[in-house]
Every structure is written in C-alpha cells, then in structure tokens.
N, C-alpha and C positions, 0 to 999 in steps of 0.2 A: 549493366551494372544499375541496379536499381538504387535510385536518391536516398530510399527509405527501407531499411529492414525493420517488419513488426514481429515481435516473438511472442508465442502465445503457449505458455505451458499449459499440460494438461493432465488430469488426473481424476477418471471418471466423471468427465464433464458432460454425459451425454445429454443432461436435461437443458444447460443453456448454451451450449458451445455452437450450436448454430447461429443463434441471436449474436453472439460475440463475432464471430469469423462475417456474417451478413454486416455488421457494424462497420467493419475494418474493408470490406470489399464494395461497401456503400462510400467511401470517401471520395470528396469531390477532388482531392489529390490524388493521384492513379499511380506515380511513378514507384510502387512499393514492391516488395516481397513479404509474404505472409509464411511465417515458419513456426508451425504447430507441431510443438514437442509433446509426444504422449510418454510419461513417465509410468508406463507400466498399466494401462488402465485395464480394466476385467469388464467393463460394460463395452457398449458398443461406440464407443466414442470414434475408433477408427473406422467404421463404416460411414459415421456422420462427416466426419473429414474428408477422405476420400472423395465423397461425392462432391465436394467442391473442386475437386484438381483438375476439372476442364479448365478451370482459370490457370492459366500456367505463373500468374502470381503465389500460386498456393502451394507449398510443400510442406510434407509430413514425414516427420521422424519418429521411429520408435525405438525407445530403449528400456531396460530394466528398471524397476523402481529406484530411484536414489535419491528421490525429496525435490522439492521445489528451486531449492539456489541450483541444483547440479541440471535441471531440465532448462533454467534460464541460462546458465552458462553455454550448455550444448547447442543453443540458438545461437548464442553471441558467437561460437566457434563456426557455426554453418552460415552465417548471415555474411553479406557482401556489402550493405547500403553504408553509404558516410554517415547517416542518422539513424540513430536505433529509437524504438517504441517497445512498449509492453501493453499488452492487455491479458488480463485474467480471462479465464474460463466463463466466469460469471458475469463478468462486467460488459457495457456497450461503450461505443464511442459515438459523439456525434459527427454528423457529416463531414463537417469543415474542420474537425480539431487538427489533421495532418498539414492540410492548406495553411493555417494558421501559424501553427508552430515554425513548420519550414520557412514561412515567409518572415516571422519574428528572429529567427536564428542567422537567416541572411543579411537581414538590416544590423543584429548586434554582435559583430564578429568576436566579441570578448567574452561572450557567454557560451558557456560548457553544457548547460543542462537549460530546458525550459520545463515548466510544468505549469498546469492549471488548475483553475476550480472545479467543481463536481457536483453531482448531484448524488445523494446516496437515495437509492429505490429498495424495495422490498422483495421478496420471492415473486411477486406477481408483477413485477415491474412497475409498482406506484411508487412516486416521489415521495419520500420521507423526509428530505429535509435538501436544503441547499448547503453545502460546504463551502463558504467563500473564504478560500483561502486570501489571507493577506500577509504579504512579505513582511515580515518584522522591520521596524525603525531602527536601524543602528548605526553606530558611528565607526564600526573596526569590522574587520573579517572575522577578529576572535570573537566577537559579540555575536555577530550570526551564527556561528558554528556554535555558540553555547544557548542559543535560543532554539537550533536545530535539535542539540542533542538534547534538551529539555522536553522538547515536543516535535515528532516528526511530522512536518506540514506538508511532506512531499509524497503524494499519493502514487504509487508505484504506476497504474496504468495511466496517469497524465502525464508521465514524460515524454520528453523527446531529447536524446543525447546526442552530441558528437561523438563519434566511434572515436577520437584520440583522448578523450577522457578515459574509456577503458583501458587504451593501450598504456597509460600513465598508472592508473590504480589497480588495475587488473580485475580478476572477475569477484563474483559475489561468493561470498563465505560459505562454502557448503557443510559446514559444521552447525549453521544455524539454520533452525526450520523454519522461522517466521517472519525474522527481523532481519533478514541480510539486506532488504533495500532500505532500512534507515541506516545501517551500517554503511552500506554502499556511497549513499548521499553525502553522511559525514566525510567519509574519505574524499570524496569530490570536491567538496567544501571548501577545502583545504588549497586546492591548486587552481580551482575553476569558479568563475562568477556565474551563479544561477539565478535565471530570469523567471519571471509569472506572468502568465496570462490570466486575469480576473474574469474571464468569462468561463463559464462551467461548459466544459467540453467532454466530459466522460460522466456517465452512470456507474457508480459504484453498487453492486449489490450486496444487502445485508440477509444472511439466512443461518438456519440452524446448522448447514454442514461446513460453514467456512471453517479453514482451518484453525484460525485463531481461537473458535469454540469447540473443536472436536479435539484439538491437543492443544489445550489452553496452558497447561503446567509447562509444558516445553518450549511454549511460545512466550511465555513469561520469563520462564529460565534464559532465553536467549537475549532478553533485554539486560539481563545481569551481565553477560558474557559482552554485550555491547558496552557497557558502562566500562568494564574492562579496556576494553580494545580501545574505546576512544581516550581513556585518559593516559594510557600509553602513548596514543599518538599525539593528543593534546594536552601536555600537564597542567596547562591552566583551567581546565574543566574540573579539577579536584574540588574547587568553590562552588560548583555547582552539584554537586555528589550528593548531599543530603535532601536538596529538593527533589533529584531525580528518585532516589532512593523511595522517598516517601509517597510519590507517586506510584510507583512499581507496587510497592506492599499494599496501598490503598487497591489498586486495581486488583491485584491478587486476592485479598480478602473480600473483596465484593465479587468476582467469580466465584468463589469457594461459598459465599453467602447465596449465591443463586442456585448452588449444587444442595443447597440443603445443610451444609457441614460449617454449623455457627461457630463452635468452639475452635475448630482450625482457622475460621476467616478471623476471630478476634486475637488469634494469635499473630495474624499477619498485619490485621488494622493497629494492633499494639505497637507494632515495629514500625507502621507509618507514622504513629503520634510519637513516636521519639525522636523521629528525623524530623519532624514539624509539628509540635506541640500544639500551634494556635489553630491548625485548620478545624474547624469547627465541623464540616460535614463528615470527616473522619472521626471525631470525637463522637458525633450522633450515631454513626453507624456502628462505632463500637458499643457504646451505651446502650441501646435500644435497637437493638439487631434487627427483631421482628418488625417492628414499626417501619424501620429503615427501608427493610425489603418490600415492605407492602407498597410504600410510597414509591419506590423504583421501579417495581412490577407496574404500576397503574402509570406513570410515564412512560414504559416501555410499550404498555398495551395501546395507548391513546395517541402516541407522537405519528402514527401512520396516517390517521385522520388529516393531518396538515396536507397531505398531498392533492386535496382538492384544490385547495388555496393557491398552491404552487405550481398547478401543473400550467397553468397559462405561461408559465417563465420558462417553459424547457427549449423552446425555440425561438 
C-alpha cells in the first residue's frame, strides 16, 4: 500500500502532461502511486501517459468526458494511499514537495491538510511571480473560514490531504466546473485544521487554454453556487456576502472587458459598485473602461519580464 496517492486529472493534456508526470516521478519521496484519470481526451494523451507505465507506480484510467471534478473523484475512488495529493496536467512539482509535506503531517497530528506557496509560470515555463501564501492571522475558526470564503488561498496542486478528511466531507461537487476545490477546502475547514508551508513547492502554469479562461462564464457561475453552499453550511458567512459578491462581479466585468464586451462588462461592474461603493478600481473600470483596459493589458504583457529576477529563487 503506497503512503501517498497522487491524482492527475487529464483532458487533452498532451502539450505539458509529460512534464507534470516527470515532476511527480522525480520526487525525493518515493512511496507513492500516480493515478492519471483521462477524462475523454481526443488528443494523444493516452500514448504519452502509457509510455510511463513501465514505472509500476503509474496507473492510467480512461473514462468518458464527465468534467474535472468527476475525474478527480474517480481518482480518489481508485486510490489507496493514506495521504492524497493532486497535480494538474499543466503544472509541476518541485522535487521535495512530497517529502516536506509528509514530514509536516507526521509532526502535526492535528492537521488534516497542508498546502504550500507556489510559483506562477507562463506557457514557456518562465516564472511570472512567486505566490507567497500567508495564512491569515485569525482568532477563531469562524474567522479563518470567512477569510477562506472571501479568497481561496489554497491552490489545488499544492495540497496534501489525509484520507480521513474525504471520508468525513465526501467527494468534490461534480455540479461545479472549476471551483470545486474551493468548495472542498471550505468544507474541510469546518472539521479539520489546515497547515501551510511557506516554501514554494509547485509551479502553476498560466496559459490561454486554462479552464478558467476557456469556460470563464461557467467557472464564475460556480463561485455564485459556492456562495449559496457556503452560507447554508456556515450561516455566519452572510456578513461577508457583499464583499464576496462585489469581487465576483468585478472579476466577471473585467473578463467581459477583456473580451471586448464593454456594455456587458459595465453592467457587472455596476453590480460590484452597488455591493462595495468605495472600491476605486471598480469605479475606474466602470467610468473609463477603455483606459482601464489599456492599463490592465499593459500589466499583463509586461509582468512576465520579472521572471529573470525571480529565476534564482526557484531552487
């Protein structure tokens, strides 16, 4: 029985999946199984994955397309490890990720999930930024849940989770397209302590084919569903709903603006302003959308240049 089960959901991942697999196989902690769940790929993902099956730790499962959450759940059902980690087909793990997280959980018996900071990389693998995740300073579990509700600071490929957590809270919500992980961490936060390693141990890739960009409307609607689910589970979160909805409508408006749908964008931004009238960036985006878009696009284009400065920090 492996100590750790690593689940890799795949859908048409041929471009980067070999790098993802190799980053797992190159872990300094070796007592794991890697379960690749192919969610109905139509490219040559199968051929790429099966080429690694000489390594007995690699397992390949193919299913008809049912979506990201269903693929992750299939991996969970097939897995055997006491600890469970996840990696996306376009992301990378640094070599000591599992070793450090397994060590952390062995020392902190009261923690159910540990996550890490990470690097954001572009399609070429260049570092865009370091996402130094800092756990919020809180005085109660309610306050921690509220902070997590407002912003998901737990990145999916950075976590290592004790199996007992899933035994108690269940599987990922298959009705959700892209935010089922945020929903899962919120569910776990009510029952288990969450730990964090500040060292970046994962490289998360940003690119134009990401689910959040290709199916942006469906993904944003998931967040509205998350709001309803979270309030039902934790009624005290009602006090944070205006801030949450303001941020969601701002994100929706900015996404529409990037698509050139200015009038639709202004409708969403106006809703954001109604929830938080004092947010200057939202007011500027609503009042001068063309100028705001130019400034935003300039930032998006120039930010990857800092990878030269950050490169020395990666190892």
